[in-house]
N, C-alpha and C positions, 0 to 999 in steps of 0.2 A: 551489598555484595551477594551474588548468587552462586551457590555451590554447583559443581558439575551435575550432581544427581538431583538438584532441586529445580522445580519449575520456576521460570521467570515470570512473576506476576506484576511487575512494575507497570506494564501497560494497562492491565485490568484495574489496578489501584488508581492509576491516574485518570482513567476514563470514569470510574465510579465517583471520584472526587469532583470531576468536571460536571457530571450530570447532577450530582448533589448540589453543586453551586448554582446550577441553572434552576433547580427546583426550589431554592431557598432565597428568593430575591429580597424578601423583606429583611431576613436576617443579614444578608450580605450588605444591604444598604446601611443598616444600623451599625454593623461592625466597622465598615469603611468610614462612616461618619465619625465614629468614636476614635479610630486611629488617626484620621485626618485632624481631628480636634487636638489630640495629644501631640502629634508631630508638629502641628502649626504652633501651638503654645510654646513648646520646648525650643523649636528652631528659631522662632521669632525673638524670644528672650535672649538666647545665646547670640544670634546674629546682630541684634540691636546693641548688645554689649560690645561685641567686636567692632561694630561700625562706629560707636562713640569713641572707643580707644583709637581707632584709625583716624577719625576726624581730629581728635586732640593731637595725635602725632603729626598730622599735616600742618597744624597750627604752629608747632614749635620746632620742627625739624627744618634745617637749612635757614634758620633765622639768625638769632644772635644768642650768645651765652652770657655776655657781660657788657656793662656800660661803665666806661671811665668818666668821672664827673670832674668839673672845673678844670678842663684842659684847654690849652691854646693850640694854635695851628702848628707850632713846633712839636708839641706832644703828638698831634695827629700824624704828622709826617714820620715821626719816630716809630709810632705804632704800625704804620704801613710798611716799615722796613723789617718788622719782626717776621721771620720766615714761617712761624707756626700759625700766624693769622692769615686765613684765606681771604677775609674780607674785613675792611675797616671803613666805617661811615661816620659822618659828622652831622650833628644836630644842634640847633640853638633855639631855646625857648625865649622869645622876646617878652611874652606875657600878654595880659589882657588890657584892652583899652575900650573905653566907653564911647559909643557913637551917639550923636544927637538924634539919629533915626530910631533910637529905642532898642539897641541891641549891644551886646558885648562882643568884641572881636578878639579871638585868640590868635596871635601872630607868631610864626616860627619859621625857621629856615632848615632845610634838609637837603642832602645830596641824594643821588640815585641809589647809592649803596645802602644807606639807611632806609630809604623808602622801600627797597626790596626786603630788607631784613625785618622791618616793622610793618609788613604789609597787612598783618591781621589787625593792627591798630589804626592805620591810615592807608586808604586805597585811592590811588589816582585813577578815577574812572575814565577820564578822557583827557587828551592833550599831553603837555610836557611840563616839567618843572620850569620856573621862571629863571631867565638868565640876565635879562636887562633890568635896569633900575625900576622902570615903570611897568614891569610885568608882574603878575600875581596869579596865584592859584586860589580859587574861591570854593566854598562848600556848595554842594548841590542844593541843599535846603535854603541857604542864604540867597542864592541866585534865583531860585523859583519864587521866593517871597518878595525880594526887593527889586530885582531886575529880570522879570520872567521872560522878556523878549530877547535877552542877550545870550550870545553863544561865544565859543572860543574865537578870539580875535577881536571881539567887541570891547568897548571901553565902559568901565563902571566908575562910580565916584564914591570915595570914602572921605569921612570927616572926623577921624579920631585925632588924638593929640600928635602922634608920630607919623600917621599915614593919612595925609589930607591931599586930595586932588584926584586926577583921573589916572586909572591904571588899566592896562590891557590884559584881558583874561588869557592866560597861557594854558590853563588846565582846570579841570573840575574835580574836586575832592569828594569822594563818596563817604559821608559820615552818618552816624546814626545817633539819635537821642539828643541832638543839640537844639532842635527847634523848640522842644518842650522847655528847656532851660533858658532859651533865648541867647545862647552862646554859639558863635559860629567860628569855624577854623579858616585861617588863611595862611598860605605859604608864600614867603617873599624871597627875592633873590639875594645872593650874598653881597652883591654890590649895594643893594638898598640897606641891608642889615648893617654893614660897616659904616654907613653914613648916619645911622640913627643915634640920637643923643644918649640913650640908655645902653648902648652897646658896650660890652666888656669883653676884651680879647680873650680872657681866660674863662669865659662862661660856656664853652662848648661841652657837649656830650659826645663821647666817641663810642660807637657801637662796634663790637668785634665778634667775628665768627671764626672758630678755629678749624684748622685742617684736620681731617680724619677724626672728627669729633665723635663719630659713632663707635670708635675703638677705645674711647677714654671713659673712665667713670667720673662721677660728679666730684669726688674729692680731688682727683688729679687735675681736673679742669680748674677748680677754684684755687688750688695751690699755685698753679702756673700763672693764672691771671693775677694773683696777689704778688707773685714774684716779679712780674713785669711792672706792676704798679710801683713797687719799691725801687726797682732799677731805674725807672724813668722819673721817679719822684713825683708821681701824680697824686694829688690830694686825696682822692677817694675813688671807690669802685662799687658798683652794685651788680647784682646777678639777676638773670632772667628767671624769676621764681617759677613760672609755668613750665619752662624747659626742665629745670632740676626736679620739679615735682613729678614730671613725666618719667625721666630716666631713673630717678631714685625710687619711684613708687612701685613697690612690690604689689602683687595682687592681694587685695584685702581679704583676710580670712573671713571677715563678716560677710563680704559679698559672695565668696565661695560657698559658705554655709547657707546663705540665702538662696542661691541658685540651686544648691543640692536639695534644700527643703522644698522649693517650688517644683523641681523635677520629681521629687518623691510624692508630692501631693498629686501631680498629674499622673504619675505611675500608678498610685493606689486607686485614684478615681477611674482611670482607664481599665485597670485590671478588674475591678468590681463590676463595671458595666459589661465589658466584653465576656467575662466569665459567665455572668448572668444570661447574656444573650445566647451563648453557645450551650449553656446548660438547658435552657428552655427549648432550644432547637433539638438537642439530642433526646430530651424527654419526649418531645412530640414525635420523633422518628425512631423511638427505641424499638418498636416492633420490626422496623425495617432492618436495624442492625441485628436483631435476633434471627431474622430470616437469612441474613448473610452468614451468620454463624451456622445455621442449619445446613446450608449448601456447601460448607467447608471452609469458610473464611476464618483465619486465625486471629487471635487477639492483636498480634503485631500488624496484620493487614488492616484491621479496623482502626488501629491507632494511626497508621500511616494515612488512611483516608481522611480522618478528622484533622490531622496535622497539616496535610496538604491544603485542605480548605482554609485553615487558619492562616497559614503562611501566605497563600495566594492573596487573601483579602488584606493581610497585613502589608504586603509590599505595595499593593495598590493604594492603600490609605496613606502609607508613609510617603510615597512619591508625591501624591497630591498635596499633603500637608506641608512637606518641605518646600515644594515649589511655591505654595501660597505664602509661607513664611519668608522665603527669599524675595518674592515679589513685593510684599509689603515693606520689608526692610530697605530694599533699593529705592522704593518710593519715598520712604521717610528720611533715609540717609543716603542720598545719591553720591556723596563724596566720601563715604565710609567704606568702600569696597576693599576687601583684603582677601586674596585668593587662599592663602594658607589658613587664615583665621576662619573663613567661611567653610573650608573643607573640614577643619577640625570640629566645628560646631555640627555640621551635617553628619559627620561620623559618629559623634556622641549622641545625636538625635536618633540615628538608626539603631545604635546599640541599646538605648533606653527603650525605644518603641519595640524593638525585637524582644527584649527581656519582658516587656509588658505583655506581648502577645503569647510568648511561651508560658509565662506564669498563668495567663488567663485561660488557656485551653488545657492546662495540665489536669485539673479535676474533671472537667467534662470528658476528656479522653479516657480517664480511668473509669468513669461511669459507663461509657460506651463499650469499652473492652471487657469489663468485668461482668456484663450481663449475659446470662445463659439464654438459649432459645425458649425454655419453659418460663423463666422469670420475665422475659420480655413481654409475653402475652398478658401476664397478670400485673405488670409494672404500673405503679402509680407514683406520682410526684410527692405524695404525702408519705414521708418516711417515719412518722411517729406512730407509736402504738395507740390503738383505740382503747380507751379505758371506760369501764362501766361506771357511770355516775348516777347518783340518786337524785341529783338536782333536777328540778323541773322548771325550765325557763319558757316563758311565753315566746313563741316564734313570731317575729315581726320582721319587716324589711331591714330595720336597723340591726337586729341580732344576726340575721342571715348575712348582711354586709360585713359585720365584724368577724363572723366565722370565716368568710372568704378571705378577709384581710389577714387572719391568723393561721390559715390552713397550711401554708408553705412558708415556714419561718425564714428559710434561707433566701427565698425570693423577696420577702418583706424587708429583711435586714438590708439586703443589697440595695433595694430602691430607696429606703429611708436614709441610709448612709450616703448614697450618692447625691440625693437631693439636698441633704443638710450640709455636705462638704462645701459647696459653693456659698451657702448661707453663712457658714462660720467665717470664711474668708471675707465675705462682704461685710459682716458685722465688725470684724477687726479693722478692716481698711476704712470703712465709713466712720468709725469712732475716731481713728487717728486723723482723718480729714477734719473732723470737728475740733480735735485737740490742736492741730497744727495748721489751722486756717491762716491764710495770709494776713487777715485783719488782726487776729490774736497775736501772731508772731511780730507784726509791725508795731502793735500797741505797746509792747513791753519796752520799745525804744522811744516811744512818744507818750510818756505817762503824764506830762504836764500840758499837753496841747498837740495841735497838728502841725506845728511849724518850728523849725530851728534855724537860726542864723549862725554861721560859723566862718572861720577864716578859710578862704579858698584862694590860694595864690601860688604862682610859680616862682616867686621870689624866695630867697633864703629866709627862713623864719626868724633867725636872729636879726637880720637887717630890718625886717618888718616890725619887730618889737622895738628895736632901738630908734627907728625913725618915727614910730607912732603907731600903736596898735589900732587897726581899723575898727575894732569893737570898743569904741570909746564912749564917753559920756554924751557927746554930740549925737552919735548914731542912736544911742539909747533913747534920747529925748525925741528923735524923729520917729522911732518905732512906737513909743508910748503915745505919740500924737495921733496915731492911726485910730480911727473910730472902731471900737470893738476890742482893742488890746487892753488887757487888764493889768498885766505884770510881766516882768522879764526876770528869768531865773538863770544865773550863771551856773551851768552844769559841768563845764570843764575849764581848767586852767592848764595850758600845755605849752610845750616848746619842742623843737626838733633837736635830736641828739646825734652825736657820733660816738660810738663805743668801740674799743679795741680790746680783744681778748684772744690769746693764743695766736697772734699774728693776723687775725681776721678783724677787719673794720666794718662795722655795721651802722646803718642809719635808720631812723624811725621817729616815732612820736612818743614822748613821755608826758605823763600827767602829774599835776601837783596833788598831794594829799591835803585835803581841806577838812574843815569841821563838818561839812555837809556829807562828804563821801567816806570819811574815816571808818565809821561803824560798818557800812556796807562792804568796804574793801576788806576789813578784818574777817568778815564771813567768807570771803572768796579765797583766803589764803589756804593753800593745800599742803604746803611744806614750809617749815621755818616759821618766822614771826614777822610782825610789822617792822619796817625799817626805822632806824634812828637818824641822827643828823648826818652821818657819813656812810649810809648804806642805802640800798635800793631794793625794790620788789620787782622781780622779773616774771614775765608771762611763762606759764608752765610748758607750753608747746613752742617756745622760742627756738627758731631754727637757724638764725643768722650765724651762730657760733658752732653750727653743726652738732648741737646737742652735747658739747663737751663741758659746758659751764655747770658747776656744782655749787651747792650751798656753802657759803663761807669763803668762796674764791673772790679774787679782786679783779676788777676790770677798770680800764682807763676811760673816763667819761668826760664828754665836752658838750656844752649846749651852744657852741659857736665861738666862744672866746677862750677862756682858760680850760685846761685839762687837769683833772684830779683823779686819784685812785679812789674807788668806792667798793664796798663789800656787798655781795649778794646775801641779803638777810632772809629771803624767802621767795617762794613762787606763788603766783595767784592763778586761779582758773578764769580764763578769758570769757567763758560762757556765763560766769556769774557776775560780770561787770557790765551789764547792760545799761547801768547808769552812766557809763563812759564809753558808749558805743561809737564806732566810726560813722562817717557820713557818706551819703551817696548809696548807690545800689549794693556795693560790696563792702563798704566801710573800711577802705584801705588805711585811713588815718586813725584807726583805733589805737589805744595806748599799748606799747610793748613793755613799759616799765612805769613804776610810780616812785616819785621822789618827795621828800619833805619840803615844806616851804623854805626852810632854812638853807637847804641845799640848792634850791632854785636861786635864792638871793646870793649865795656864795659864787655860783657859776656865772650869773649875769647880775652883778650888783647894781647897775644903773637902770634897770627896768623894774617898774612897779606894777604894770598892767599885763597880766599873763592870760587874760580872758581868751578863750578859744571857741566856746560854743555857748549860745544862749537858747533857752527854751522860751517860746513866746506863748504866754497864757492869754487866751482870748475868750470872748463870749461865744459859746457854741452856735448860737443863732446867727452870728455875724462872721462865722469862720470863713466862708467862701469869699466874702468881701475883704476880710483881712488878708487872705492869701493873695488876692490880686494886687492889693496895695503893697504887700511885702515883695512881690515879684518886681514891681516897678521900682521899689526902693533899692533892691539888690542890683538891678541893671544900671542904676544911676551912680553906683559906688564901685570902686575897684577892690580887689582882694577879699571879697566876701562872697558867700554862697548861701543858697536857701535849700534846706532839706525839708521835705514835706512827708506827711503821713501817707498820702496817696502814692507818692513815688516809692516809698518803702513797701507798701502793699504790692505794687507792681513788681518789685524786685523779688518778692516771695511767690510770684505767680507760678513759678516752676513747680511748686508743691501741689498746686491744684492739678497741674498736668500729670505729675507723677502718681498722685493718688487716684486721679481719673483713670489712668492706664491700668492701675491695679484693680480698680472696680470693674473695668471691662473684662480683665482676666478672671475675676471672680464669677462674672456672669457666664463666661465661656466654660468654666469648670462646672457651673450649675447646669449647663447643657448636658453634661454626662448623665446627670440624674434624670433629666427630661427624656433623653434617648432611652434610658433604661425603663422609665415609666411607660413610654409609648410602646416599646417592644413587648413589655409584660401585658399591657392592656390588649394589644392586638392578639397576643398568644392566648390570653384568657378568653377573649371573645370567640376564638376558634375552638379551644378545647372544652369550653363549658356550654356549647350549644345544646348538646343532648341533655345535660343536667338542667339547664334553664327551661328547656321545653317540657321536661318531666314536671318541674315545679309549676309551670303554667297549666299543665294538663290536670293537676289536682287542685286548681283554684287560685293560683297566684296571679293577680291582675297585672296587666302591663305597667300600670302606674306603680304598683308595689315592686315590680322587677326593676323599674327605673330607679326607685328610691334605694333599693338594695345596692345597685351599681354605684350610686352617688355616695352612699354611706361607706362603702369600701374605699372609694377614692379619698373621702375625707379622712379616713384612717391614715392613709399615707401622708396627707397634708399636715394633720395635727401632730403625728409622730415626728415628721421631719422638723417642724417648728420647735417642738419640745427638745429634740436631740440637739438642734442648732443652738438653742439657748443654754442647755445643760453643759455642752462642751465649749461653745463659743464665748459665753460671758466670762468664765474664769480666765480663759486665755486672753481675752480682750482687756480685762482689768489689769492683768500683769503687764501686758504690752503698754497700756495707757500709763501705768505708773512709771515704767522705764523711760518712755519717750517724754513724759511730762517733766521728770527730773532733768533730763538732758536738754530740753528746749527752753525751760523756764527757770534756769538758774537754781535748780534744786527744789523748786516748789512743786507740789502735787496738786493739780487742779481737780475740782470735783468732776466725777464722771458724767458725761452727757450721752444718753442713748440716741442713736441715729434713727429717730422715728420715721423720717421720710424715706430713707433708703430701705429700711427693713419693712416698711409698709408696702413699698413697691414689690419687694421680694415676696411677701405673703400674697399680694394681689396676683402676681404672675403665677405663683404656685397654685392658687385656687383656680385661676382662669384656665391654666393648662389642664388641670384635673377635670374641670367641668366640661371643657371642650371634648376631652377623651370620653367622658361619661355619656355625653349627648351623642357622640359618634357611635359608641357601642350600642346605645338604646335604639338608635335608628337602624343600625345593621340588624339587630334582633327582630325588628318589626317587618323586615323585608321578606322573611321566610315564614311559611306556615308551620304549625306545630309538627305535622307529619314529616315535612321536609327536614326540619331540624333534627328530629329523632332518627330519621333514616341516614342523615349525613355522616353519622359516626359508625355506621354498620360496615 
């Protein structure tokens, strides 16, 4: 605001700021790069998080909320008449059958409604669903392997037990991950299904999607679905876990704190660098500010000049950084766009970066405004008092370099801190990468070898056990007959259960307490005690009963035949039961509860073989050969699957990606320090020209001057490494301990130092400093002594 009696100097201030910007190209570039880097890192992390949430939302919205099991066509028609259900679809799993061509076929029937609702699990890439008896939908992988020249409308031949003969391709199913397991999906028509010998009229699944589901909470949806189940007397119902995890999942406080910590690190790193750049710039031009004060410029006007420069550079850097973050996010997550989410992240990024800029220029502005015209002429960046010392030190290039390194402690601390910040993050992330490597994480599930054989069937588990467990003595002898197999260890004895509590019925897998796992299981109990003859041990994060189950309460339990009341005697930590882990990439068949052997016998008295999973112990030198033989064996048998160490490692591959991204972020933050170092080196090269020329005129050789420059640079390098280790190692050891306990069932693994990654960090640090030193030395050689001494006059 300009008062009526006051001169309007806005135009003058603006012009001075513009001219100053034009004269400080090096500083402008350094500041803009720093702001771009900060805006890019903050916006990219926020936009990536929003995109992942949006992608997850698209996977579960407008799909299905519940699945009714063991229904017949009458039930399906009744469900379609329920006005609250917007969509009802039917699905029938016929099961697996072995082909003489050396593969397993998984056959199922579905209608268009289910195909749409379960589109994230099965995707019809081309064609239509089969309608006639001789029509079939085949998987793309199977078609490319066995009939590469066939297309929609062509005929293919199958030779399984229930599906033998020629079939016309009506569609192609896009599936993933089946070729590796040698299992391929097929969709058959309803006409064909009803004529199959193993067809059971009450074996359908009914997928349902509710009207106005966005206006309902998870509890209301589940209670209504349960109510319909009871009214129509449907045997069971299951819920879409991914959907309820999404709608019930509040924003994790840990994730919020992690993002805040990351933004804080970027904020501090950016502030240190930008403040240092502006401080050096103002010190270099302090005489100019003194001259402005001489001709009448006020402190407020000087402050506005510096602020306009900072704000102008800040807006340019923020715009470029946000656009880069937006572009990279859209490239990585093309289906994750969310206008409201993106605008929120961009707004937060602008706020954080603007705060960073305002904090960065605060002290430099004070330095510029508080200088008087007389002080400006005599101003030196060395603010410490000169003390008389009696010590006599030998002057050498090393001692001169160290004196230069220590002469401006603010500049030195700024550079050392910004260089070590990225190193601290890199040390912590690289250490965690060694701790939670996919190989280590997978090995805790494969302690006895690289292979497991387990029950993998779409049939009811109780029927499978009563008709004859596929993990029998005959199969055991076949496995032991493979060259290289040394032993077979029974690691899990299991059955499928149905449990009812508080009007909610849940299904899952329960394991038997055996002599082999009893001691380990006791160590995993977090509340209560080990179960007796008529009690059970439940998983601590069990969600099927909506978290209402408490210690000592009673639930109705069935393993497929009789139902009895059992008491919850305790809860176990699922992360500490890696001895009974699930199979496949995500281990969905892991145990939800543990029962005693007596309770198993009481619930299913006519079954004696409860084997569910075998560990195959083999000669390490013949492991690959054994793996191929086991693959062929599993393909030739139904209702069993093969779990391998290699597949488990692949399932943990996301950890390599996650830690790799964090390492890249660490290197980006390290760039803050590099920018600060480059700017300081360039500034020193300019401001010390006269000083260095005086030293040369009294006998300092060019080689000694070069050594002095190198020693000063090595001071920054060594100090940065020492600070990184002093701060980074204690932090890393604490994080290592916490993550080790979480990932390895309470065990604390010995710390491993990431020599490779930190070696690269040191090499890059030394290389950058040497490059800058060589550049400085060459610049000094270009001018004669007289020219350098006159350049400061």
